[in-house]
VOGU-3710 file (C-alpha; in Angstrom, 3 decimals, decimal comma):
1> msqnvtamsk> -90,686/27,420/-67,114  -87,731/26,161/-69,546  -86,568/23,944/-66,226  -90,244/22,156/-66,065  -90,306/21,851/-69,917  -87,016/20,109/-69,956  -87,663/17,986/-66,847  -90,979/17,083/-68,772  -89,299/16,301/-71,719  -86,660/14,379/-69,944
11> rslyvtvail> -89,483/12,046/-68,403  -90,887/11,451/-71,859  -88,064/10,275/-73,492  -87,136/8,052/-70,469  -90,834/6,581/-70,583  -90,217/6,137/-74,309  -86,802/4,604/-73,927  -88,339/2,098/-71,167  -91,397/1,142/-73,455  -88,944/0,233/-76,155
21> tiipfvglai> -87,091/-1,710/-74,278  -90,062/-3,258/-72,395  -91,826/-4,205/-75,885  -89,486/-7,324/-76,792  -89,680/-8,729/-73,495  -93,900/-8,689/-73,491  -93,991/-9,761/-76,958  -91,954/-13,320/-75,860  -92,896/-13,638/-72,089  -96,819/-14,572/-73,427
31> vptyvrtnpe> -95,789/-17,953/-74,816  -99,339/-19,153/-75,426  -99,662/-16,740/-78,333  -96,669/-18,408/-80,078  -96,582/-22,036/-79,195  -98,119/-23,718/-82,208  -96,398/-25,156/-85,636  -98,590/-23,500/-88,082  -98,436/-21,536/-90,370  -94,829/-22,501/-91,418
41> vgglpffywy> -92,299/-20,313/-93,345  -89,823/-21,708/-95,422  -90,129/-25,358/-93,440  -90,067/-23,225/-90,336  -92,863/-23,879/-87,867  -94,410/-20,733/-86,081  -92,835/-21,299/-83,152  -89,196/-20,628/-84,418  -90,018/-18,197/-87,017  -91,835/-16,078/-84,438
51> qllwlflaaa> -88,721/-16,292/-81,741  -86,465/-15,402/-84,993  -88,917/-12,277/-85,965  -88,414/-10,905/-82,442  -84,626/-11,377/-82,223  -84,706/-8,857/-85,093  -87,306/-6,673/-83,496  -85,538/-6,448/-80,236  -82,453/-5,500/-81,741  -84,349/-2,692/-83,872
61> ffglaailyn> -86,051/-1,583/-80,221  -82,982/-1,517/-78,281  -81,103/0,118/-81,249  -83,533/3,006/-81,364  -83,827/3,206/-77,581  -80,157/3,980/-77,823  -80,082/6,295/-80,257  -82,904/8,473/-78,315  -81,129/8,197/-75,315  -77,977/9,082/-76,574
71> kygge> -79,036/11,967/-79,076  -81,747/13,587/-76,271  -81,127/12,096/-73,249  -77,307/11,459/-72,754  -75,277/13,128/-70,515
//
């Protein structure tokens, strides 16, 4: 029973890590959602600040995925 629970929790950990890793790619892969100039933030068109925002979000998602994997799944 405990091996089954461990395998299930490892599988859910791997799925969580995979989802956290894929989110930034999906956010930037759907180009029609951010190919526009308005609204501007600090003089930057939407196209640029959206990508800049994803730079920091991707770092946070990848960092969280690495922490989760190293803490709970790394062998």
